[in-house]
C-alpha positions, -999 to 999 in steps of 0.1 A, spaced: -462 -72 142 -453 -46 167 -484 -24 163 -509 -52 164 -515 -49 202 -509 -14 216 -524 10 241 -519 46 234 -522 67 265 -519 103 277 -520 119 311 -527 155 321 -513 162 355 -514 187 384 -476 193 380 -444 178 367 -432 158 397 -446 122 394 -437 114 430 -457 143 443 -482 155 417 -513 137 405 -529 126 372 -560 148 367 -571 135 333 -563 102 315 -572 88 281 -563 55 265 -571 36 233 -565 -1 229 -557 -11 193 -556 -45 178 -544 -50 142 -548 -13 134 -583 -10 148 -595 7 180 -612 -20 201 -616 -1 233 -612 34 247 -613 51 281 -612 87 291 -620 104 324 -612 134 346 -599 124 380 -610 139 413 -583 162 428 -582 177 463 -570 213 464 -566 240 439 -549 234 405 -520 257 397 -532 284 373 -505 274 348 -521 239 345 -555 254 338 -538 277 312 -522 247 294 -551 222 296 -582 243 301 -591 220 331 -602 239 363 -604 227 399 -642 228 395 -640 204 366 -624 178 388 -648 179 418 -670 152 402 -642 133 385 -636 96 390 -616 85 420 -580 78 413 -579 42 423 -609 33 401 -595 52 371 -561 34 373 -578 0 378 -598 5 346 -566 18 328 -546 -12 340 -572 -37 327 -573 -18 294 -535 -20 290 -533 -57 298 -503 -72 280 -502 -46 253 -473 -23 243 -477 12 258 -474 41 234 -471 78 243 -456 110 231 -429 119 257 -434 84 272 -409 92 300 -434 116 315 -465 93 312 -446 62 323 -431 80 353 -466 90 365 -479 54 358 -451 39 378 -454 63 408 -492 60 409 -492 22 407 -465 21 434 -486 43 456 -519 26 450 -509 -11 445 -473 -13 457 -461 -25 422 -451 -10 389 -456 -22 352 -434 -43 329 -451 -37 296 -430 -29 265 -434 7 252 -428 30 223 -421 67 226 -431 88 196 -411 117 210 -378 97 210 -386 85 174 -393 121 164 -361 134 178 -342 106 161 -357 113 127 -365 150 125 -351 184 134 -366 206 161 -395 212 171 -408 178 182 -440 185 202 -471 165 192 -487 194 174 -456 201 153 -451 164 145 -487 160 135 -484 190 112 -454 174 95 -473 143 88 -506 160 78 -525 148 109 -552 170 122 -548 177 160 -576 197 175 -576 207 211 -541 197 221 -534 191 258 -567 173 263 -560 136 267 -584 120 242 -573 143 214 -536 138 221 -541 100 222 -557 98 188 -531 121 173 -503 100 188 -517 68 174 -519 83 139 -484 97 142 -470 63 152 -488 47 122 -473 73 98 -438 69 112 -441 31 110 -451 33 74 -421 55 67 -397 31 85 -405 3 109 -405 13 145 -395 -22 156 -360 -11 166 -375 17 188 -392 -7 212 -383 1 248 -359 29 237 -361 62 257 -342 93 248 -332 118 275 -317 152 270 -279 149 273 -275 183 289 -298 174 318 -284 139 324 -303 107 332 -337 110 347 -343 101 384 -365 71 375 -368 51 342 -382 16 334 -357 -11 343 -362 -26 308 -356 7 290 -326 13 267 -317 49 277 -302 70 249 -287 105 253 -302 129 229 -289 162 214 -316 182 196 -311 185 158 -318 219 144 -324 227 108 
């Protein structure tokens, strides 16, 4: 069963460029057979000042990150937590890009786990808007404190379960949607099926 061994993860970052910017907060839950068996959440030390926009979105300040975990340790723990599981994220293109570029920088390698993107599934099944909060509202899931990693992770897990109950997400494995008008992203996983998306409006 596809959801028997998954890791739901979420990154908050210092910007949008995975090759240049850094992960400043991460959270992940490892789930076996519908039960959470492990979880990890940490702020990550960051040199320099965070852009005000990032603080506005996440509520995380530069001061919060002074005593954060060092990046290498955080990603080593995350990597061990993920293991051989299927990675799940809402807007997985974003999180997987940061995972790829950070692993490349720290360990000179990437990842080859299968993945599920709840945003791609949302765009396929529903009309706009598709952000995590809106999707949770549609399925009656309570999301408190969006844009803090651990809250987003739990919400994403619940959203995936609800979507899978509605219709199996088996066919969505390793499928990534990208906005047709912007063209293909610079980087994407080599094992991904890339699908052009046009947003459906009501």
